[in-house]
PDB file as gemmi writes it, atoms N, CA and C in Angstrom:
CRYST1    1.000    1.000    1.000  90.00  90.00  90.00 P 1                      
ATOM      1  N   LEU A   1      12.261  18.626  27.250  1.00  0.00           N  
ATOM      2  CA  LEU A   1      11.167  17.930  26.597  1.00  0.00           C  
ATOM      3  C   LEU A   1      10.277  18.887  25.820  1.00  0.00           C  
ATOM      4  N   ALA A   2      10.074  20.057  26.375  1.00  0.00           N  
ATOM      5  CA  ALA A   2       9.238  21.040  25.686  1.00  0.00           C  
ATOM      6  C   ALA A   2       9.895  21.475  24.376  1.00  0.00           C  
ATOM      7  N   HIS A   3      11.197  21.663  24.404  1.00  0.00           N  
ATOM      8  CA  HIS A   3      11.922  22.033  23.185  1.00  0.00           C  
ATOM      9  C   HIS A   3      11.816  20.925  22.137  1.00  0.00           C  
ATOM     10  N   MET A   4      11.963  19.674  22.560  1.00  0.00           N  
ATOM     11  CA  MET A   4      11.883  18.557  21.625  1.00  0.00           C  
ATOM     12  C   MET A   4      10.458  18.407  21.073  1.00  0.00           C  
ATOM     13  N   ASP A   5       9.461  18.722  21.870  1.00  0.00           N  
ATOM     14  CA  ASP A   5       8.082  18.695  21.379  1.00  0.00           C  
ATOM     15  C   ASP A   5       7.883  19.739  20.276  1.00  0.00           C  
ATOM     16  N   LYS A   6       8.478  20.912  20.459  1.00  0.00           N  
ATOM     17  CA  LYS A   6       8.402  21.954  19.421  1.00  0.00           C  
ATOM     18  C   LYS A   6       9.121  21.495  18.155  1.00  0.00           C  
ATOM     19  N   HIS A   7      10.267  20.874  18.327  1.00  0.00           N  
ATOM     20  CA  HIS A   7      11.034  20.357  17.186  1.00  0.00           C  
ATOM     21  C   HIS A   7      10.221  19.277  16.455  1.00  0.00           C  
ATOM     22  N   ALA A   8       9.610  18.389  17.200  1.00  0.00           N  
ATOM     23  CA  ALA A   8       8.789  17.331  16.601  1.00  0.00           C  
ATOM     24  C   ALA A   8       7.619  17.921  15.813  1.00  0.00           C  
ATOM     25  N   ALA A   9       7.023  18.978  16.311  1.00  0.00           N  
ATOM     26  CA  ALA A   9       5.913  19.612  15.611  1.00  0.00           C  
ATOM     27  C   ALA A   9       6.356  20.180  14.263  1.00  0.00           C  
ATOM     28  N   ILE A  10       7.617  20.570  14.163  1.00  0.00           N  
ATOM     29  CA  ILE A  10       8.155  21.110  12.913  1.00  0.00           C  
ATOM     30  C   ILE A  10       8.493  19.991  11.931  1.00  0.00           C  
ATOM     31  N   VAL A  11       9.155  18.946  12.402  1.00  0.00           N  
ATOM     32  CA  VAL A  11       9.640  17.918  11.479  1.00  0.00           C  
ATOM     33  C   VAL A  11       8.627  16.815  11.170  1.00  0.00           C  
ATOM     34  N   LYS A  12       7.682  16.570  12.054  1.00  0.00           N  
ATOM     35  CA  LYS A  12       6.722  15.486  11.825  1.00  0.00           C  
ATOM     36  C   LYS A  12       5.970  15.634  10.500  1.00  0.00           C  
ATOM     37  N   PRO A  13       5.440  16.801  10.155  1.00  0.00           N  
ATOM     38  CA  PRO A  13       4.735  16.920   8.874  1.00  0.00           C  
ATOM     39  C   PRO A  13       5.650  16.685   7.667  1.00  0.00           C  
ATOM     40  N   LYS A  14       6.924  16.947   7.827  1.00  0.00           N  
ATOM     41  CA  LYS A  14       7.880  16.721   6.741  1.00  0.00           C  
ATOM     42  C   LYS A  14       8.072  15.228   6.504  1.00  0.00           C  
ATOM     43  N   PHE A  15       8.222  14.473   7.576  1.00  0.00           N  
ATOM     44  CA  PHE A  15       8.355  13.020   7.454  1.00  0.00           C  
ATOM     45  C   PHE A  15       7.051  12.400   6.956  1.00  0.00           C  
ATOM     46  N   GLU A  16       5.924  12.958   7.375  1.00  0.00           N  
ATOM     47  CA  GLU A  16       4.633  12.475   6.883  1.00  0.00           C  
ATOM     48  C   GLU A  16       4.500  12.706   5.384  1.00  0.00           C  
ATOM     49  N   ALA A  17       5.010  13.819   4.878  1.00  0.00           N  
ATOM     50  CA  ALA A  17       4.962  14.096   3.437  1.00  0.00           C  
ATOM     51  C   ALA A  17       5.807  13.091   2.659  1.00  0.00           C  
ATOM     52  N   VAL A  18       6.963  12.723   3.198  1.00  0.00           N  
ATOM     53  CA  VAL A  18       7.808  11.705   2.565  1.00  0.00           C  
ATOM     54  C   VAL A  18       7.076  10.371   2.545  1.00  0.00           C  
ATOM     55  N   GLU A  19       6.553   9.967   3.685  1.00  0.00           N  
ATOM     56  CA  GLU A  19       5.842   8.681   3.790  1.00  0.00           C  
ATOM     57  C   GLU A  19       4.642   8.638   2.845  1.00  0.00           C  
ATOM     58  N   GLU A  20       3.895   9.721   2.781  1.00  0.00           N  
ATOM     59  CA  GLU A  20       2.717   9.763   1.919  1.00  0.00           C  
ATOM     60  C   GLU A  20       3.107   9.555   0.462  1.00  0.00           C  
ATOM     61  N   ALA A  21       4.132  10.255   0.002  1.00  0.00           N  
ATOM     62  CA  ALA A  21       4.553  10.139  -1.397  1.00  0.00           C  
ATOM     63  C   ALA A  21       5.073   8.743  -1.706  1.00  0.00           C  
ATOM     64  N   LEU A  22       5.919   8.206  -0.840  1.00  0.00           N  
ATOM     65  CA  LEU A  22       6.458   6.869  -1.075  1.00  0.00           C  
ATOM     66  C   LEU A  22       5.346   5.829  -1.083  1.00  0.00           C  
ATOM     67  N   SER A  23       4.430   5.930  -0.147  1.00  0.00           N  
ATOM     68  CA  SER A  23       3.322   4.967  -0.072  1.00  0.00           C  
ATOM     69  C   SER A  23       2.425   5.063  -1.300  1.00  0.00           C  
ATOM     70  N   ARG A  24       2.130   6.276  -1.707  1.00  0.00           N  
ATOM     71  CA  ARG A  24       1.224   6.482  -2.845  1.00  0.00           C  
ATOM     72  C   ARG A  24       1.869   6.082  -4.168  1.00  0.00           C  
ATOM     73  N   ARG A  25       3.147   6.412  -4.338  1.00  0.00           N  
ATOM     74  CA  ARG A  25       3.795   6.211  -5.638  1.00  0.00           C  
ATOM     75  C   ARG A  25       4.523   4.879  -5.776  1.00  0.00           C  
ATOM     76  N   LEU A  26       5.086   4.347  -4.680  1.00  0.00           N  
ATOM     77  CA  LEU A  26       5.970   3.191  -4.816  1.00  0.00           C  
ATOM     78  C   LEU A  26       5.499   1.916  -4.125  1.00  0.00           C  
ATOM     79  N   ALA A  27       4.596   2.031  -3.179  1.00  0.00           N  
ATOM     80  CA  ALA A  27       4.145   0.834  -2.455  1.00  0.00           C  
ATOM     81  C   ALA A  27       3.519  -0.157  -3.425  1.00  0.00           C  
ATOM     82  N   GLU A  28       3.743  -1.406  -3.170  1.00  0.00           N  
ATOM     83  CA  GLU A  28       3.152  -2.516  -3.915  1.00  0.00           C  
ATOM     84  C   GLU A  28       3.616  -2.605  -5.366  1.00  0.00           C  
ATOM     85  N   LYS A  29       4.663  -1.877  -5.742  1.00  0.00           N  
ATOM     86  CA  LYS A  29       5.216  -1.989  -7.096  1.00  0.00           C  
ATOM     87  C   LYS A  29       6.415  -2.926  -7.135  1.00  0.00           C  
ATOM     88  N   GLY A  30       6.908  -3.295  -5.942  1.00  0.00           N  
ATOM     89  CA  GLY A  30       8.033  -4.215  -5.886  1.00  0.00           C  
ATOM     90  C   GLY A  30       9.360  -3.610  -6.286  1.00  0.00           C  
ATOM     91  N   ILE A  31       9.455  -2.283  -6.254  1.00  0.00           N  
ATOM     92  CA  ILE A  31      10.702  -1.631  -6.664  1.00  0.00           C  
ATOM     93  C   ILE A  31      11.412  -0.914  -5.525  1.00  0.00           C  
ATOM     94  N   ALA A  32      10.770  -0.819  -4.364  1.00  0.00           N  
ATOM     95  CA  ALA A  32      11.383  -0.061  -3.268  1.00  0.00           C  
ATOM     96  C   ALA A  32      10.789  -0.452  -1.920  1.00  0.00           C  
ATOM     97  N   ASP A  33      11.624  -0.295  -0.911  1.00  0.00           N  
ATOM     98  CA  ASP A  33      11.230  -0.404   0.492  1.00  0.00           C  
ATOM     99  C   ASP A  33      11.853   0.785   1.205  1.00  0.00           C  
ATOM    100  N   TRP A  34      11.288   1.166   2.336  1.00  0.00           N  
ATOM    101  CA  TRP A  34      11.832   2.304   3.068  1.00  0.00           C  
ATOM    102  C   TRP A  34      11.537   2.165   4.547  1.00  0.00           C  
ATOM    103  N   THR A  35      12.296   2.914   5.312  1.00  0.00           N  
ATOM    104  CA  THR A  35      12.086   2.952   6.755  1.00  0.00           C  
ATOM    105  C   THR A  35      11.032   3.992   7.083  1.00  0.00           C  
ATOM    106  N   THR A  36      10.352   3.770   8.177  1.00  0.00           N  
ATOM    107  CA  THR A  36       9.431   4.761   8.725  1.00  0.00           C  
ATOM    108  C   THR A  36       9.950   5.081  10.119  1.00  0.00           C  
ATOM    109  N   PRO A  37      10.852   6.063  10.213  1.00  0.00           N  
ATOM    110  CA  PRO A  37      11.513   6.316  11.487  1.00  0.00           C  
ATOM    111  C   PRO A  37      10.561   6.822  12.569  1.00  0.00           C  
ATOM    112  N   LYS A  38      10.880   6.450  13.771  1.00  0.00           N  
ATOM    113  CA  LYS A  38      10.146   6.927  14.951  1.00  0.00           C  
ATOM    114  C   LYS A  38      10.960   8.001  15.672  1.00  0.00           C  
ATOM    115  N   GLY A  39      12.001   8.455  15.020  1.00  0.00           N  
ATOM    116  CA  GLY A  39      12.909   9.466  15.535  1.00  0.00           C  
ATOM    117  C   GLY A  39      14.031   9.601  14.532  1.00  0.00           C  
ATOM    118  N   GLY A  40      14.936  10.495  14.774  1.00  0.00           N  
ATOM    119  CA  GLY A  40      16.048  10.677  13.849  1.00  0.00           C  
ATOM    120  C   GLY A  40      15.732  11.682  12.759  1.00  0.00           C  
ATOM    121  N   TYR A  41      16.600  11.726  11.769  1.00  0.00           N  
ATOM    122  CA  TYR A  41      16.509  12.775  10.761  1.00  0.00           C  
ATOM    123  C   TYR A  41      16.480  12.258   9.332  1.00  0.00           C  
ATOM    124  N   PHE A  42      16.414  10.941   9.132  1.00  0.00           N  
ATOM    125  CA  PHE A  42      16.524  10.397   7.787  1.00  0.00           C  
ATOM    126  C   PHE A  42      15.508   9.290   7.547  1.00  0.00           C  
ATOM    127  N   VAL A  43      15.154   9.135   6.280  1.00  0.00           N  
ATOM    128  CA  VAL A  43      14.405   7.986   5.795  1.00  0.00           C  
ATOM    129  C   VAL A  43      15.352   7.260   4.846  1.00  0.00           C  
ATOM    130  N   ASN A  44      15.515   5.965   5.035  1.00  0.00           N  
ATOM    131  CA  ASN A  44      16.336   5.169   4.122  1.00  0.00           C  
ATOM    132  C   ASN A  44      15.422   4.512   3.104  1.00  0.00           C  
ATOM    133  N   LEU A  45      15.671   4.834   1.837  1.00  0.00           N  
ATOM    134  CA  LEU A  45      14.921   4.276   0.721  1.00  0.00           C  
ATOM    135  C   LEU A  45      15.821   3.278   0.010  1.00  0.00           C  
ATOM    136  N   ASP A  46      15.398   2.034  -0.045  1.00  0.00           N  
ATOM    137  CA  ASP A  46      16.129   1.006  -0.776  1.00  0.00           C  
ATOM    138  C   ASP A  46      15.354   0.669  -2.035  1.00  0.00           C  
ATOM    139  N   VAL A  47      15.997   0.873  -3.183  1.00  0.00           N  
ATOM    140  CA  VAL A  47      15.384   0.622  -4.486  1.00  0.00           C  
ATOM    141  C   VAL A  47      15.983  -0.641  -5.093  1.00  0.00           C  
ATOM    142  N   MET A  48      15.566  -0.968  -6.276  1.00  0.00           N  
ATOM    143  CA  MET A  48      16.122  -2.134  -6.962  1.00  0.00           C  
ATOM    144  C   MET A  48      17.632  -1.976  -7.121  1.00  0.00           C  
ATOM    145  N   GLU A  49      18.337  -3.108  -7.147  1.00  0.00           N  
ATOM    146  CA  GLU A  49      19.794  -3.078  -7.321  1.00  0.00           C  
ATOM    147  C   GLU A  49      20.182  -2.331  -8.591  1.00  0.00           C  
ATOM    148  N   GLU A  50      21.299  -1.627  -8.476  1.00  0.00           N  
ATOM    149  CA  GLU A  50      21.908  -0.881  -9.577  1.00  0.00           C  
ATOM    150  C   GLU A  50      21.022   0.263 -10.079  1.00  0.00           C  
ATOM    151  N   CYS A  51      20.214   0.827  -9.200  1.00  0.00           N  
ATOM    152  CA  CYS A  51      19.312   1.908  -9.605  1.00  0.00           C  
ATOM    153  C   CYS A  51      19.505   3.216  -8.843  1.00  0.00           C  
ATOM    154  N   ALA A  52      20.034   3.178  -7.635  1.00  0.00           N  
ATOM    155  CA  ALA A  52      20.058   4.377  -6.783  1.00  0.00           C  
ATOM    156  C   ALA A  52      20.817   5.538  -7.422  1.00  0.00           C  
ATOM    157  N   SER A  53      21.979   5.284  -7.966  1.00  0.00           N  
ATOM    158  CA  SER A  53      22.776   6.375  -8.556  1.00  0.00           C  
ATOM    159  C   SER A  53      22.052   7.037  -9.721  1.00  0.00           C  
ATOM    160  N   GLU A  54      21.397   6.229 -10.539  1.00  0.00           N  
ATOM    161  CA  GLU A  54      20.652   6.780 -11.676  1.00  0.00           C  
ATOM    162  C   GLU A  54      19.446   7.578 -11.207  1.00  0.00           C  
ATOM    163  N   ILE A  55      18.771   7.127 -10.174  1.00  0.00           N  
ATOM    164  CA  ILE A  55      17.634   7.872  -9.621  1.00  0.00           C  
ATOM    165  C   ILE A  55      18.098   9.234  -9.125  1.00  0.00           C  
ATOM    166  N   ILE A  56      19.203   9.253  -8.401  1.00  0.00           N  
ATOM    167  CA  ILE A  56      19.752  10.519  -7.897  1.00  0.00           C  
ATOM    168  C   ILE A  56      20.151  11.434  -9.046  1.00  0.00           C  
ATOM    169  N   ARG A  57      20.731  10.863 -10.098  1.00  0.00           N  
ATOM    170  CA  ARG A  57      21.130  11.657 -11.261  1.00  0.00           C  
ATOM    171  C   ARG A  57      19.911  12.286 -11.934  1.00  0.00           C  
ATOM    172  N   LEU A  58      18.880  11.474 -12.166  1.00  0.00           N  
ATOM    173  CA  LEU A  58      17.673  11.996 -12.810  1.00  0.00           C  
ATOM    174  C   LEU A  58      16.989  13.061 -11.952  1.00  0.00           C  
ATOM    175  N   ALA A  59      16.893  12.812 -10.673  1.00  0.00           N  
ATOM    176  CA  ALA A  59      16.275  13.802  -9.781  1.00  0.00           C  
ATOM    177  C   ALA A  59      17.075  15.099  -9.812  1.00  0.00           C  
ATOM    178  N   GLY A  60      18.397  14.987  -9.816  1.00  0.00           N  
ATOM    179  CA  GLY A  60      19.249  16.168  -9.885  1.00  0.00           C  
ATOM    180  C   GLY A  60      19.039  16.957 -11.159  1.00  0.00           C  
ATOM    181  N   GLU A  61      18.891  16.252 -12.281  1.00  0.00           N  
ATOM    182  CA  GLU A  61      18.632  16.939 -13.549  1.00  0.00           C  
ATOM    183  C   GLU A  61      17.307  17.696 -13.517  1.00  0.00           C  
ATOM    184  N   ALA A  62      16.376  17.210 -12.712  1.00  0.00           N  
ATOM    185  CA  ALA A  62      15.079  17.872 -12.566  1.00  0.00           C  
ATOM    186  C   ALA A  62      15.100  18.943 -11.478  1.00  0.00           C  
ATOM    187  N   GLY A  63      16.257  19.160 -10.844  1.00  0.00           N  
ATOM    188  CA  GLY A  63      16.393  20.225  -9.860  1.00  0.00           C  
ATOM    189  C   GLY A  63      16.259  19.802  -8.411  1.00  0.00           C  
ATOM    190  N   VAL A  64      16.196  18.507  -8.147  1.00  0.00           N  
ATOM    191  CA  VAL A  64      16.064  18.034  -6.773  1.00  0.00           C  
ATOM    192  C   VAL A  64      17.428  17.577  -6.269  1.00  0.00           C  
ATOM    193  N   LYS A  65      17.918  18.241  -5.250  1.00  0.00           N  
ATOM    194  CA  LYS A  65      19.209  17.910  -4.651  1.00  0.00           C  
ATOM    195  C   LYS A  65      19.004  16.819  -3.617  1.00  0.00           C  
ATOM    196  N   CYS A  66      19.713  15.717  -3.800  1.00  0.00           N  
ATOM    197  CA  CYS A  66      19.597  14.579  -2.888  1.00  0.00           C  
ATOM    198  C   CYS A  66      20.965  14.257  -2.298  1.00  0.00           C  
ATOM    199  N   THR A  67      20.930  13.568  -1.188  1.00  0.00           N  
ATOM    200  CA  THR A  67      22.149  13.003  -0.624  1.00  0.00           C  
ATOM    201  C   THR A  67      22.667  11.992  -1.637  1.00  0.00           C  
ATOM    202  N   PRO A  68      23.972  11.923  -1.873  1.00  0.00           N  
ATOM    203  CA  PRO A  68      24.490  10.959  -2.858  1.00  0.00           C  
ATOM    204  C   PRO A  68      24.075   9.529  -2.525  1.00  0.00           C  
ATOM    205  N   ALA A  69      23.812   8.752  -3.559  1.00  0.00           N  
ATOM    206  CA  ALA A  69      23.469   7.345  -3.364  1.00  0.00           C  
ATOM    207  C   ALA A  69      24.596   6.662  -2.598  1.00  0.00           C  
ATOM    208  N   GLY A  70      24.233   5.791  -1.684  1.00  0.00           N  
ATOM    209  CA  GLY A  70      25.227   5.046  -0.926  1.00  0.00           C  
ATOM    210  C   GLY A  70      25.874   5.823   0.205  1.00  0.00           C  
ATOM    211  N   ALA A  71      25.373   6.998   0.523  1.00  0.00           N  
ATOM    212  CA  ALA A  71      25.994   7.848   1.547  1.00  0.00           C  
ATOM    213  C   ALA A  71      26.096   7.185   2.911  1.00  0.00           C  
ATOM    214  N   THR A  72      25.259   6.203   3.172  1.00  0.00           N  
ATOM    215  CA  THR A  72      25.266   5.556   4.489  1.00  0.00           C  
ATOM    216  C   THR A  72      26.275   4.422   4.594  1.00  0.00           C  
ATOM    217  N   PHE A  73      26.950   4.100   3.518  1.00  0.00           N  
ATOM    218  CA  PHE A  73      27.878   2.971   3.491  1.00  0.00           C  
ATOM    219  C   PHE A  73      29.315   3.429   3.726  1.00  0.00           C  
ATOM    220  N   PRO A  74      30.170   2.524   4.204  1.00  0.00           N  
ATOM    221  CA  PRO A  74      31.591   2.867   4.341  1.00  0.00           C  
ATOM    222  C   PRO A  74      32.157   3.347   3.003  1.00  0.00           C  
ATOM    223  N   TYR A  75      32.914   4.396   3.045  1.00  0.00           N  
ATOM    224  CA  TYR A  75      33.503   5.016   1.857  1.00  0.00           C  
ATOM    225  C   TYR A  75      32.441   5.472   0.859  1.00  0.00           C  
ATOM    226  N   LYS A  76      31.197   5.556   1.329  1.00  0.00           N  
ATOM    227  CA  LYS A  76      30.066   6.001   0.506  1.00  0.00           C  
ATOM    228  C   LYS A  76      29.884   5.137  -0.736  1.00  0.00           C  
ATOM    229  N   LYS A  77      30.184   3.865  -0.591  1.00  0.00           N  
ATOM    230  CA  LYS A  77      30.093   2.928  -1.703  1.00  0.00           C  
ATOM    231  C   LYS A  77      29.112   1.807  -1.348  1.00  0.00           C  
ATOM    232  N   ASP A  78      27.927   1.875  -1.912  1.00  0.00           N  
ATOM    233  CA  ASP A  78      26.909   0.836  -1.729  1.00  0.00           C  
ATOM    234  C   ASP A  78      27.149  -0.226  -2.800  1.00  0.00           C  
ATOM    235  N   PRO A  79      27.580  -1.414  -2.416  1.00  0.00           N  
ATOM    236  CA  PRO A  79      27.920  -2.422  -3.422  1.00  0.00           C  
ATOM    237  C   PRO A  79      26.734  -2.830  -4.301  1.00  0.00           C  
ATOM    238  N   ALA A  80      25.522  -2.646  -3.816  1.00  0.00           N  
ATOM    239  CA  ALA A  80      24.343  -3.000  -4.605  1.00  0.00           C  
ATOM    240  C   ALA A  80      23.711  -1.796  -5.294  1.00  0.00           C  
ATOM    241  N   ASP A  81      24.211  -0.585  -5.011  1.00  0.00           N  
ATOM    242  CA  ASP A  81      23.656   0.654  -5.567  1.00  0.00           C  
ATOM    243  C   ASP A  81      22.139   0.702  -5.374  1.00  0.00           C  
ATOM    244  N   ARG A  82      21.720   0.520  -4.116  1.00  0.00           N  
ATOM    245  CA  ARG A  82      20.292   0.477  -3.782  1.00  0.00           C  
ATOM    246  C   ARG A  82      19.837   1.590  -2.845  1.00  0.00           C  
ATOM    247  N   ASN A  83      20.727   2.124  -2.024  1.00  0.00           N  
ATOM    248  CA  ASN A  83      20.302   2.951  -0.905  1.00  0.00           C  
ATOM    249  C   ASN A  83      20.317   4.445  -1.215  1.00  0.00           C  
ATOM    250  N   ILE A  84      19.202   5.082  -0.884  1.00  0.00           N  
ATOM    251  CA  ILE A  84      19.054   6.538  -0.986  1.00  0.00           C  
ATOM    252  C   ILE A  84      18.625   7.030   0.389  1.00  0.00           C  
ATOM    253  N   ARG A  85      19.345   8.009   0.895  1.00  0.00           N  
ATOM    254  CA  ARG A  85      19.025   8.580   2.205  1.00  0.00           C  
ATOM    255  C   ARG A  85      18.267   9.878   1.986  1.00  0.00           C  
ATOM    256  N   ILE A  86      17.062   9.935   2.507  1.00  0.00           N  
ATOM    257  CA  ILE A  86      16.224  11.125   2.363  1.00  0.00           C  
ATOM    258  C   ILE A  86      16.303  11.914   3.665  1.00  0.00           C  
ATOM    259  N   ALA A  87      16.654  13.184   3.535  1.00  0.00           N  
ATOM    260  CA  ALA A  87      16.810  14.060   4.699  1.00  0.00           C  
ATOM    261  C   ALA A  87      15.794  15.211   4.595  1.00  0.00           C  
ATOM    262  N   PRO A  88      14.600  15.022   5.134  1.00  0.00           N  
ATOM    263  CA  PRO A  88      13.545  16.014   4.922  1.00  0.00           C  
ATOM    264  C   PRO A  88      13.429  17.117   5.964  1.00  0.00           C  
ATOM    265  N   THR A  89      14.429  17.330   6.784  1.00  0.00           N  
ATOM    266  CA  THR A  89      14.253  18.289   7.873  1.00  0.00           C  
ATOM    267  C   THR A  89      14.418  19.748   7.452  1.00  0.00           C  
ATOM    268  N   LEU A  90      15.217  20.040   6.433  1.00  0.00           N  
ATOM    269  CA  LEU A  90      15.479  21.437   6.077  1.00  0.00           C  
ATOM    270  C   LEU A  90      14.411  22.063   5.181  1.00  0.00           C  
ATOM    271  N   PRO A  91      13.991  21.415   4.086  1.00  0.00           N  
ATOM    272  CA  PRO A  91      13.019  22.059   3.196  1.00  0.00           C  
ATOM    273  C   PRO A  91      11.657  22.229   3.855  1.00  0.00           C  
ATOM    274  N   SER A  92      10.846  23.082   3.236  1.00  0.00           N  
ATOM    275  CA  SER A  92       9.457  23.234   3.711  1.00  0.00           C  
ATOM    276  C   SER A  92       8.650  22.006   3.294  1.00  0.00           C  
ATOM    277  N   VAL A  93       7.482  21.849   3.873  1.00  0.00           N  
ATOM    278  CA  VAL A  93       6.614  20.727   3.531  1.00  0.00           C  
ATOM    279  C   VAL A  93       6.249  20.780   2.044  1.00  0.00           C  
ATOM    280  N   ASP A  94       5.939  21.965   1.528  1.00  0.00           N  
ATOM    281  CA  ASP A  94       5.598  22.081   0.104  1.00  0.00           C  
ATOM    282  C   ASP A  94       6.778  21.696  -0.782  1.00  0.00           C  
ATOM    283  N   GLU A  95       7.983  22.103  -0.418  1.00  0.00           N  
ATOM    284  CA  GLU A  95       9.169  21.722  -1.189  1.00  0.00           C  
ATOM    285  C   GLU A  95       9.383  20.205  -1.141  1.00  0.00           C  
ATOM    286  N   ILE A  96       9.154  19.619   0.014  1.00  0.00           N  
ATOM    287  CA  ILE A  96       9.306  18.166   0.150  1.00  0.00           C  
ATOM    288  C   ILE A  96       8.293  17.442  -0.727  1.00  0.00           C  
ATOM    289  N   LYS A  97       7.070  17.901  -0.739  1.00  0.00           N  
ATOM    290  CA  LYS A  97       6.039  17.263  -1.567  1.00  0.00           C  
ATOM    291  C   LYS A  97       6.444  17.284  -3.043  1.00  0.00           C  
ATOM    292  N   LYS A  98       6.930  18.412  -3.514  1.00  0.00           N  
ATOM    293  CA  LYS A  98       7.357  18.520  -4.917  1.00  0.00           C  
ATOM    294  C   LYS A  98       8.584  17.655  -5.177  1.00  0.00           C  
ATOM    295  N   ALA A  99       9.536  17.698  -4.279  1.00  0.00           N  
ATOM    296  CA  ALA A  99      10.762  16.913  -4.446  1.00  0.00           C  
ATOM    297  C   ALA A  99      10.471  15.417  -4.436  1.00  0.00           C  
ATOM    298  N   MET A 100       9.559  14.999  -3.596  1.00  0.00           N  
ATOM    299  CA  MET A 100       9.231  13.575  -3.516  1.00  0.00           C  
ATOM    300  C   MET A 100       8.531  13.092  -4.777  1.00  0.00           C  
ATOM    301  N   GLU A 101       7.733  13.937  -5.398  1.00  0.00           N  
ATOM    302  CA  GLU A 101       7.124  13.556  -6.680  1.00  0.00           C  
ATOM    303  C   GLU A 101       8.212  13.313  -7.717  1.00  0.00           C  
ATOM    304  N   VAL A 102       9.186  14.205  -7.772  1.00  0.00           N  
ATOM    305  CA  VAL A 102      10.294  14.049  -8.714  1.00  0.00           C  
ATOM    306  C   VAL A 102      11.084  12.786  -8.398  1.00  0.00           C  
ATOM    307  N   LEU A 103      11.419  12.587  -7.133  1.00  0.00           N  
ATOM    308  CA  LEU A 103      12.200  11.415  -6.741  1.00  0.00           C  
ATOM    309  C   LEU A 103      11.445  10.124  -7.071  1.00  0.00           C  
ATOM    310  N   CYS A 104      10.153  10.100  -6.826  1.00  0.00           N  
ATOM    311  CA  CYS A 104       9.365   8.898  -7.116  1.00  0.00           C  
ATOM    312  C   CYS A 104       9.273   8.634  -8.613  1.00  0.00           C  
ATOM    313  N   VAL A 105       9.086   9.668  -9.411  1.00  0.00           N  
ATOM    314  CA  VAL A 105       9.071   9.477 -10.863  1.00  0.00           C  
ATOM    315  C   VAL A 105      10.422   8.973 -11.339  1.00  0.00           C  
ATOM    316  N   ALA A 106      11.497   9.528 -10.816  1.00  0.00           N  
ATOM    317  CA  ALA A 106      12.842   9.069 -11.180  1.00  0.00           C  
ATOM    318  C   ALA A 106      13.024   7.600 -10.798  1.00  0.00           C  
ATOM    319  N   ALA A 107      12.504   7.204  -9.641  1.00  0.00           N  
ATOM    320  CA  ALA A 107      12.598   5.809  -9.210  1.00  0.00           C  
ATOM    321  C   ALA A 107      11.790   4.902 -10.124  1.00  0.00           C  
ATOM    322  N   GLU A 108      10.578   5.305 -10.438  1.00  0.00           N  
ATOM    323  CA  GLU A 108       9.742   4.495 -11.326  1.00  0.00           C  
ATOM    324  C   GLU A 108      10.392   4.331 -12.696  1.00  0.00           C  
ATOM    325  N   LEU A 109      10.851   5.420 -13.265  1.00  0.00           N  
ATOM    326  CA  LEU A 109      11.477   5.377 -14.588  1.00  0.00           C  
ATOM    327  C   LEU A 109      12.734   4.513 -14.590  1.00  0.00           C  
ATOM    328  N   THR A 110      13.595   4.734 -13.624  1.00  0.00           N  
ATOM    329  CA  THR A 110      14.847   3.977 -13.548  1.00  0.00           C  
ATOM    330  C   THR A 110      14.581   2.489 -13.355  1.00  0.00           C  
ATOM    331  N   CYS A 111      13.668   2.165 -12.478  1.00  0.00           N  
ATOM    332  CA  CYS A 111      13.391   0.749 -12.212  1.00  0.00           C  
ATOM    333  C   CYS A 111      12.715   0.065 -13.400  1.00  0.00           C  
ATOM    334  N   VAL A 112      11.826   0.770 -14.095  1.00  0.00           N  
ATOM    335  CA  VAL A 112      11.218   0.197 -15.295  1.00  0.00           C  
ATOM    336  C   VAL A 112      12.295  -0.070 -16.343  1.00  0.00           C  
ATOM    337  N   ARG A 113      13.187   0.883 -16.518  1.00  0.00           N  
ATOM    338  CA  ARG A 113      14.284   0.675 -17.474  1.00  0.00           C  
ATOM    339  C   ARG A 113      15.134  -0.526 -17.069  1.00  0.00           C  
ATOM    340  N   ARG A 114      15.375  -0.678 -15.780  1.00  0.00           N  
ATOM    341  CA  ARG A 114      16.169  -1.814 -15.287  1.00  0.00           C  
ATOM    342  C   ARG A 114      15.440  -3.125 -15.553  1.00  0.00           C  
ATOM    343  N   ILE A 115      14.144  -3.147 -15.282  1.00  0.00           N  
ATOM    344  CA  ILE A 115      13.343  -4.353 -15.520  1.00  0.00           C  
ATOM    345  C   ILE A 115      13.384  -4.731 -17.004  1.00  0.00           C  
ATOM    346  N   LEU A 116      13.305  -3.734 -17.854  1.00  0.00           N  
ATOM    347  CA  LEU A 116      13.312  -3.965 -19.308  1.00  0.00           C  
ATOM    348  C   LEU A 116      14.723  -4.210 -19.854  1.00  0.00           C  
ATOM    349  N   GLY A 117      15.719  -4.102 -18.981  1.00  0.00           N  
ATOM    350  CA  GLY A 117      17.096  -4.343 -19.399  1.00  0.00           C  
ATOM    351  C   GLY A 117      17.715  -3.204 -20.177  1.00  0.00           C  
ATOM    352  N   ARG A 118      17.196  -2.016 -19.953  1.00  0.00           N  
ATOM    353  CA  ARG A 118      17.704  -0.836 -20.657  1.00  0.00           C  
ATOM    354  C   ARG A 118      18.394   0.088 -19.686  1.00  0.00           C  
ATOM    355  N   ASN A 119      19.479   0.651 -20.116  1.00  0.00           N  
ATOM    356  CA  ASN A 119      20.118   1.735 -19.365  1.00  0.00           C  
ATOM    357  C   ASN A 119      19.531   3.023 -19.885  1.00  0.00           C  
ATOM    358  N   ARG A 120      19.625   4.078 -19.127  1.00  0.00           N  
ATOM    359  CA  ARG A 120      19.143   5.402 -19.479  1.00  0.00           C  
ATOM    360  C   ARG A 120      18.180   5.408 -20.626  1.00  0.00           C  
TER     361      ARG A 120                                                      
END                                                                             
């Protein structure tokens, strides 16, 4: 238990940084929902249909390495192209804060383009 308490002290601020960015940038915009885990190592971000792959592509072009869209699905194929798995345990809190800004901007841009009926 003592070891797990030490582990929690390391990862909790990282998950809080993810939650803060998602809440600040995406809440109430109607373009995304996400899990707030009480344990585990991932946050599942569900965006508008047919947007996850493009969000990951844009974030990658900006230098943010993400788990491939749909990674949680069988054969890594999300039929709705909605799911992004965020794994914040390895980077530092500062790196997570910067990466989440990029990911949120990519989500906003991609979803606005989708709403307007435009690709890229």
